[in-house]
N, C-alpha and C positions, 0 to 999 in steps of 0.2 A: 540583413540577417544572413550569417554564415552557417553553411551546413554542418552539423554537428552530429556526433556518434553517442547514441543515448540507449542505456540499459532502464527497462522498466521491469520492476520484480513483480511477482504475483499477475501476470498478464493473460490468462488463460480466459478470464471474463471480467465483468463488473468495470470498475474505475480503471484497473490496469488496462485491459484491452481497449477501452474508450479513448485513454490517453496514448497507448502506442499507435494508434489508428491516426488519432489527431496530430500527433508529432510527425509521423510519416506523411501525412497530407500536407503538413507544414513545410516539407522538403530535406527533412532530416533522415539520416540512416537510424533505424528503431531496431533494437533486440527486445522482443516481447518475451521475458524469461516464465517458465513455467517447470513443473515436475513431471516426471514420467510422459516424456515428450514421444517414446515408443511403447509406452502403455496407454493408460486410460486417456491423456490427453494427446494421443497421435491423430484422432478427428479434428481436435482442433488447430494442431500444427497444419495439417492439410488445408483447413479452411481459412487460416491465415495466409498461407501461401498464394491459396486462390484469390482472395480478396486484393492482397498487394499486387498480384499480376493484373486483374483486372482494373485495379485504380491508378497502376503504373507508378507505383510508390517503392520506397526501399524499406520494406518491414520484413523483419527475418525474427525466427524464433531461436532460442536457446535452453538447452536443459539447465535449470538451475534450482535446486531446493535450499531454500534459504534456512532450513533446519539442519543443514548437514555444512561442516567445514569443508570438506573435500568437494562437496558439489558446488558450493559457492566459489571455491579457487578455481575448479575446472571450468565453470561457466564462464567467469571473467576471462580466464586464460585463453578458452576458445574464442570469445568475441576479440580480444585484443590480436590473436593469431589471424583472424579473419579481415577484421576491419583497420588493423594497425594502430589505432587509437581508441579512447574512450574520453567523453567530454562531459556528460551528464548521467547521474544516477538517480533514478526515480524510486524511492523507497515506498512502494506500495502495499506489498505483499502483507496480508493480515488475516485473522479470524476472529469472529464474535462467537460469544456464548450469551444465553439468557437464562437468567433463573435466579432464586434467592442465593445471595453470596455463600451463606452457611452450608449450602446444599453441594457446593462444589469442592472437590477434594483438594488438598495441597498439591498435589499430581496435576489437576486440572488448572491450577492457577499456574504452575510451573509452565505447562504447556501454553498458556495464553503468553506469558513472558518470553518463550521460546520462539514463537512465530512472530509476535509483534516487536520485540526489543532485541533479543539475541540475534533474530534473522537479519535485521538492519546492521548489525555489529559484524557478522559474518561477511555479508557483501561489502561493507566499508574495509575490512582488513583485506579482502582480495582486491578492491579497485582502488583504495587511496594511494598505495605507493605508485601508481601509474599517474594519477592526477598530481600528486605531489612532485613527481618527477618533471612533468610539464608545466608546473607552477600556474596552473590555470584549470578550472572546474566548477561544476555546480552539483549540489545534492539537494533534491527536492523530497521531503518527508511529507507523506500523505497522513495527517493528523486525524484529531477528532474534534469536535466541537464540544465535546465533554471537557476538555481540559481548558475551555475558556468561560466555564461556567455553565450550570445547568445539567444535573445530572438524575435521570428518572431512575427508578428503582429497577433492579434485577439485571443490571448490565455491569455489576460491579468488576467482575475479572477483568473483562475488557477495557473497561475505564480506568482501571488501575495501570493496565500494561501500557495503554495510549499514553497517560500521563507519563509514564517511565521513557516512554520513547520520546515524548516532548522534551523531557528534560535532558535526554541524552542529545537530541538534535541541537538544543541551545548550546550545550556544553561544546560539541563538536564545533559549532559556529565560531566561536572564539579561538578554538585551537587550530581550525584551519585556515581563518581568513589571510594569515600572514603568509601563506603558502598560495595564496591567490586562488582559494576555493571558496565560493560563495554558497550560502545556506538560504533556503525559502522552506517554510512550513505551511502546507496547504492545509486549511481547517475546512472541510465539506461540513454542511448541514446534514441533518437527519435524513437522509434519502430513504425512504421505506419502500420506494418502488424503482424498478428501473435497473436494479442491481439484485445480485444474489445474497447481499449482506446479509440481511434479516433471514431470507428464505432457507439459507445453509447454516444457520447459527447452532451452536452445539448447546447440549442440555446437561443439567447436573447429573453426575453419577450416583449421587446419593438421593434416589427416586422417593425413599420413604420421607426423608427429610423435607424435601420438596413439595411432599403431599401435605405435611403438617402445616406449611405456611398456606396452601390453598384451602385446607379444610378450617384455618383458623382465620383471626381477623384480616388476614391478607388475601381472603377469598375474592377471586376477581380483579385483582390489582394488576396482575401480569397483563391481563387483556386491555384493561384501562390504560396501562403505560404504554402499549402498543398502539393503543388509537389515539392517545394523546400525541405521540411522536408524529403519527400520520397525520394529524389535525394541525400540527405547526407546518406541514410542508405545503407550499402553495400548489394549487390545482395544476399549475403549468410548470412545475418544477422539473427541470432538465438535468439528470445527473451527468449528462454529457458537457455540461457546463463546467464541470470540475476539470475535464479535460482539457477544454479550451482555455481556462484559467493557467494551468500548467503550461501550455503552449505560449501564453504570453509571457509568464515569467521566462521560460527558456530563451525566447526570442529578445527579450528585454538586453539592453547593453549593459556590459560588465560594470559594477558599481551602481547600477539603477534598480537591482532586485530586492526587493523588502524581505526582512526576516521572516515576517508571517502575514498570510493574506487570508 
């Protein structure tokens, strides 16, 4: 295994932070990207630095907001200026919302697409010229099991955005292969514990319309949906296994990485 320089987006917590740590422990130089590194995420930046020093690994942080073209460009440029190269991009940044689809405004749908789809596009536009120039690289897209079937209610905006991201990843895979850039779509299960994915999920803006669902024939369905997802999760489910699976993909020889896992 050769040491690689890796960018992980949305790495302040959850799958992103787990993945950044696991890749660093595997011997790579890893940049955990996050927003507001001098603001609300400043304590997390300090925590990452402290952990990296204690573990003796090369894990760094970089300011990068996937919802900003300028921030994505600057974040990748800063990484390249410091590390001199970039080999792998892990598209992990994302956000979930929960509630009846009808109760979400079009602007909320746009927000979901902006984070989960356009965020990856911004990072790709910043990073791909370098990867294409070196004729070698890897994109890892952290997708959703919803794109492989099974869609419980009240997650429509998130699932729609993840389906769009999945389609984008597949299209990129064919357009980048001849540049020597491989693609893997990682498909985690519905981990309801161990990350802040569900805990920090957004709510519909149209509270009155959401209340109509709760007062009508869908009363209690939201709670049943969450409990149903939790019941599908084995008691010993470990979200860190997603990070370990990404490490195995990164460490696999060129030409041996599968498109979807």
